[in-house]
N, C-alpha and C positions, 0 to 999 in steps of 0.2 A: 816156277809157274810158266806155262806155255806163253811165248811172246804174243802169239795170236790172241790168246785169251786176255792177256793184259791190255792189248790194244782195244779189244772190244769193251772191256770194263771202263777204260778211259773215255771211250765214245759215249757209253751210257751215262756216265757222270756228267759229261758235257750236255747231253740231251736233257737230263734232269734239271741242270742249272738253267738252261734256256727256258724250260717249261715253267720253273719257279719265277723267273724274271717276267715271263709273259703274264702269269697269274697276278704278280704283284702290281702290275699296271692297272688291273681291274678295279672298279669301284668297290669299296668294302661291303656294300649291301647286296651286290650281285652274287648269285649262287654259282658254284663251280659245277660245270657239266662234266659228267664222267665220260672219259675217252676209253673205249674198249677195243679200238682197232689197233692191230700191231703193224709193224713197218711193212710187212708183206701185203697186208690188206690195203694199206694206203697206196702202195705202189701199184697194186692191181687196179684199184679204184681210179687212180689218176690216169692210168694208161688206157682204160676202157670206160670212159664216161657214158658213151652211147649204149654199151651193153648193160651197164648198171641201170640206166633209165628205162631201158626196155624190160629188164627183169622186174623193176619196181612196178611198171604198168601191168606186166603179166601177173604179178602176185596180188595186185590190188583187186579187191572184190572177191578173192578166194581165200583171203587171210594169210597169203604167203609173204613172209618177211615183214608184215606190218607190225607184229608184236615186237620183233627184234629192233626195227627202226624206232618204234615208240620208246622202247626201253633205252636205246642209245641216246635219244634226244631228250629224254625226260629230265626235268629239273630236280635234282636230288639234294639240293642244299637245304639248310634249315629255314623254316618259315620265319620271316622277319616282320610281317605286318599282319593285323587281324584279318580273318577270312572275310568278314563283312565289308571291310574297306577295300580289299583286293577285288571283290566281286562288284563293288559299286563305283570303281574308278571311272571317271569320265575321260573324254578325249583330251581335255586340257589339263588333266591331272587332278582336278577337284574330286572330292569324294561325295557320293550321294548319302542319303539318310542312313544312319547306322541301324542295322537290324537288331531289334530288342528281343531278348529271349522270351519264349512263351512257355507257360507251365500249365499242366492239366489241373483244373480246379473244379470244385463243387460250389455253386452259388446257391445259398439258402435264401429264399425269398418268400414273400406273402403278397396277396393281392385281393382286391375286390373285383369280381368278374363282371359286374354290371357295366354294360357298354362295350364289352369285348366279345369278339367272335371266338371265344375259347382260348385255351392256353397255347396250342400248337400253331405254328405258322404253316398254312396250307398252300401247297404248290398250285392247287386249282383255284385258290382265292388269294392271290398275292396282295391285293389291295384291301383285304379285310383287316380290321384292327384286332390284333391278337396280343396276348401278354408277351410271347416270345419276340414278336416284332418290335414292341416298345423296348424290351430289355436289350435286344441286340443293337438297336439304334443308339441307345444310351451307352453301351459298351464301346461302340465305334467312336462316338463323340468324345468319350472319356479317354481315348487313346489306348484302351485295353485290347482292341482288335486292330491289326495292321490294315493299312489301306489296301493291300493286295487281297485280303480276306473279307473286306467290308461288303462285298456284293453277294455273299452266299454263306449263311451260318454253317452249312455242312463242311465248309473248309476248315472251320474251327472245331469240328467234331461235336457239335451241339446235340445233347440228348436231355430228355426230361424224365423225372421219375414217374409222373402221373400226368396224363393228358386230361384236362378238364373241359367239359362241354361249354357251349355258349352260356354266359351268365352265371357259371359256377365259380365259387370263391375258393381261396386257399389261405390258411394261416401260415402254412409251411409247405413249400415244394422245393425240389432240388433240380438244378440244371447243371450238367457237366459240360465243360467247354475248355478249350485251350486259350489262355489269356496271357497278355503282357501284364504281369503283376506289379512291375516296378516302372511306372510311367513317369518320365522326367517332369519335375515340377508339381507332382501330385503326391503329397505326403499321406493322405488318407483316401485310398481309392474307393472304399465303400461309401464314404460320405459324398465324394465327388459324383459317383454314379447315381446316388439317391437324389442329388440336386438336379440331375438330368432326367429323372423318371417322374411320371405323374404321381401325385400323392396317393393314388389308389394302388400303386405298386411300391413295395418296400424291399430293398435288399438287406437282409439281416447280417450276412457274413459271407466271406470268401474263404474257403478251406482248400489248402493244397492237398491233392490226392495222388495216388499212384497212376502211372500212365495207362494202366489197364482198366481203370475205373470207368464205369458207365452208369450214369444216374438211373437208367432204365433196367439194365440187366443185373446190376449190383444191388438193387433194392430187394429186400427180403419181404416186406409187407407194407401196407398202407393203412392209415386210420382216417375215416371220414365221419363227419357229423351231418345229420339232416335235422332241420328244425321246421316245425309247422304249428299253426294254431290248433289248440286242442279240440275246437269245435268241428274239425275235420273228421273226428271219430263219431260224430252223430250219425245215426242211421239215415238212409235216403228219405227224402220228404214224401209224405203220403201224396198219392196222385202221380208221382213220377213213374216212368216206365220201369226203372229198377225196383222201386217199391212194389209195383204191381207184380213183377216177376217173383219177388220174394214172398209176397202175400199168398201167391198161388202154389208155393212150394210146400209139400207135405213136411210136417215136423218143424216148421219155422218157429223161432222164438217169439213170444209175445213182446219181449223187450225190443225186438227189432222192428216189428210192424206197427206196434202201438207204443212207441217211446213217449214218456211223459213230456219231454220237451215239445214235441209236435202237438200234443194234446193241449198244452198251455198256449202255444203260439197261435194256432188256428190258421185258417186260410185267408182271413180278411186283412192281415197286416201288409203294409207296403214293403217292398224289398229292402228299403233302408232300415225300417224298424226291425225287420226280421234279422238283418245283419247285426244290428246293435245287440239284439237279444242273444244271438249266437256268441258274440264277443264276451258277453257277461256269463255265459255258461261255463261250468267247471267240470272237468272229466272226473268220473267216479272210479273207484278201485276195480270194478268188474270190467269196464271198457279198457282200462289200462292193462289189466292182466291179460285180456284177450289179445291185445296188440303185442305184448311181450311174448305170449305163447306162439303167435305166428312168426315173430322174428327168430325165436329159438330154433325153428325148423331149418334155418339157414346154416346152423353150426355144422362144421364138417365139410367133406368134399362132395360136391353135387354137380350135376349137369345143368348149366344155366343157359341152354340154347333158347329158352322162351323169354329170357330176360335181356336179350340183346337183339341185334339185327343181322340178317344175312347168314345165319347159322342154322344148321340142322342138328337133329339129335345125334347122328353118328359122327359129327365133327369132333375130333379129339381135343380141339382147342377150347371147347366150351366147359371144361372141367375147372372148377375153382374151389379153393379151400378157405372157408370163413372161420376165423378163430373164435371171435366173440361178438356179441351184440349187447349193448347196455342201454337201458332207458332210465335215466335218473328221474327224480321227482320233478314235476312241471314247475316252471317259473312264470311269474306274472310280470309283464312289461307293458307299460302304457295302457293298462286296463285290459290287456288280452293275455290269456294263459297260453304259454308256448311249451311244446314237448320237444325234446331233443333225443336223437338216437345216435349212438356211437357204433360204427362198424369197424372191425379190425379183421382184415383179410390179406392173404398173400397178394392177390391182385383182383381187379374187378373188370368186368366186361364193359364194352361201350354201352351207354345208357343204363348204368347200374341203378338209376332212379326207379326203374321198374321194380326193383326189390322193395323199395319203400311203398310204392303204390299197391303192390300185391298184398303186403302185410296190412296196410290200411284198409283195403277193400275186404279182406277176410274178416278183420276185426269188426268193422262197422256193419257187415251184412250177416253176422252170425255164422259164417262159413267155418267149418272145423279146420284147425291148423293142418290136419293130415292132407288137405288138398295140395299142399306144397309138394308132397311126394309125387302127386299126379303131374304137377307142372314140371318136374324134373324128367318125366317120362317122354316117350316118343311123340304123343299128340302135340301138334303145333297150334298154339292159341295166341290171342292178342292180349298183352298186358300193357296198359297205358303207362306213359312216362309221367312221374310226378314232376311238378314244376322245378326247373333248375334253380330258381331263387333260393330254395331252402338248403341246397347242398354245399357243403364246406369240406375241403380237404384239410384235415388237421395237420398231418405231416407224414412223410414216408420214413421207414426205419431201415437201418443198414447194420444189423447185428453181426452178420458174417464178415463184412468188410472191416468193421471196427475191431473184431477179434483178430483178423488177419494182420492189421497194422499196429496192433497193441505194442509189439516189441519196439517199434520205431518212434513211439510217442515221446519218449524221454531220451532219444538219441542225442549224443553230444555233437554230432555232425549235422549241421542245419539242413544240408541238401538231402539228407536221408530221413529227416523228421517229417512225420505225417500225423495230423490231428484227426480224431474221430469225428464223424458226422453226427452231431448231437444237437437236438433242438431244445433240450432241457435248460441250458443257460440262457436261452432266448425267450423263455416262456412268458416272463413278465411283459416284455415288449410286444410279443405276439398277442397276449390276452388284451392288452390295451388297444392294439390295432383291430382285433376282432370286434371289440365293443364299439370303437369309434368309427370304423369304416365298413364292417361287414354286417354285424347284427343290426346296427342302426339303419343301414341301407335296406336290409330285408324287411324290417318293420315299416320303414317309410314307403317302400314300394307296395307292400301289402295294403297299407292304409290308403294309398292313392288308387291302386289298380285292382284290389280285391282278387289277387291272382289265384290264391288257393281255392276260394269259394267258386270262382268262375270255372276253374279246372274241374272241381268236383261236380258242379252242375252239368257240365258237358257229359260226364259219365252217367249221372243219374237220369238225365233226359234222353239218353241214347236208346233207341227203340229196336235195334237189331239184335242179332244172336251172339255177338262176340263175348258178352259177359254172362252167358247162361251157365257158366261153370260156378258162379257165385250162388251160394245157397246151402241149406243144411245137409244136403246129400254128400258133399265132399267128393263128388265125381265130376268128370268132364263129359258132358253130353255130346253126341256126334255133331249137332248143329253148331257147336262152338268151335269145332276143329277146323283149322285151315288146311286145305289140300293143295299141294304145289301144282301150279298150272291151271287150277280151276278158278275162274272169276268168282269173286265173292260179293253178292249184293249187299248194299247198305253196310259197308265196312266202316268201323269206327276210325276216325281220323284224329290224331293228336292235335290239340290247338296249335295254331301257328304264331309266328313271331311279329313283334313290334307294332301291333295294332293297339292303340290306346284303349283302355277300359275304364269305364266309370265305376264308382264305388258300388253302384247298384247292380252291376253285372255287365251288360253290353253283349257283344257278339262272342259267345263261348267258343266259336270255331277259329278265332284268330287271337291268340293270346301270347304264347310264351316264346316259341322258337320255330325255326324251319324244321320240316319233317325229314330227317336224314334216313328214315326207313325207306323212303322212295328213291334215294340217290344211290346209284351203284358205286360201291367202294371196293377198291382192290384189296386183296388179302394183305399185302404189305402195308397199305395205309390203314387198314382195319386193325392190324397188330399194333401200329404206332399210336392209334387212338385209344388203346386200352391201357389201364394202369391202376 
């Protein structure tokens, strides 16, 4: 071997031993920094420190040398402590609160909407009491939402399957959100959250879902129920403007303008006695069949621009697919006969209660069901909103998502396991809640405030042209059509909110809710309000 080479090898061994001794003096938990400079670079660097500093300044800002310097100085050793503790170390060495892992979840809940300004938390009405506001506050108190995210639900990716209007109820709804599912000291998170919620809101279950899940966009369809007293199907009272309009219409049915109920009641009865007689009235097969026939016209895909707000006929977002409508036999509760309607559709427009009122008005005025096809057409007409009191979201459905995660349901790896979103196992508890909190509330409010009858009286006593499309012709006359930009005299106004009503009637102009038809709503907010 060349003597020069032998000497160089001995020098390298000595350098390595010195390096190992230097490293052995380090604390065991410190990481080893990778040294990539050779002897020539070290010599050059030590002899020209000013030039190196100048070069670093020249490269800074243009990316020159920065990546190499960062790579040379990077800590490449193994991680020895948890990331959360490293990020949370304080100056004195103490650790801040440990960051708890968050999981994407679906919250299955039900609520009575009385006293709430709808389901969705509104940016323009932050002080309004909403279901989401109460729910999110309870999640924060329960420790399921971190303090960093407690000021804004959007930080936790909150979405809902169906946005319900003010006063509307839900036996089942779904909210998707990122949660801390394992809260220290809380063995049963669902029970703990329910303790923090008002009795009118119940959390049924928390289901772990895929990260891509959205309660709104992953929902395939929704089921709604609407309930109302059967006497709402009685024809307009003789002497009212709507009765006069029908009586003057060629071909009107005698059963509409000369109904036996009104012949027996007469005009001399007090409003209270008239109300009691209406409550004792029971719907016959003919009236019920007429109502079912009107509802059947909703089946399939149609343009619902007349059944919502701020939409025109040529708006592509007004198309909706209704799968089925069902009207079971009426039920008697507290001496009053109630009719329920079950809607099953992919999604519903804002103010879908107009669908109920249109079917009711057609049935009680003898208007042929074929008028529905006219309402799907270009002419813009006014359809009043039925009272929010009777509307109930049964539950949303997630067939596509459940099929998608079916293979993971029985996974042996817990982190990969996902359960289907299914309300069937919760049906007994939901039915009990509906009877105790929702149906009882509907009956109590109707008994106290006479909401349905006051609403109907406001329609029958309206003397303008907005409802001239009702009648045996099944056509929309020009005087009933709204023209954009043209002021409309004597326009019908839906009854307004929170004005107490006496059982005998009261002010029919101030009844159920604020008129969102008159409030400008952005396209984004309008989309969020539908479901």
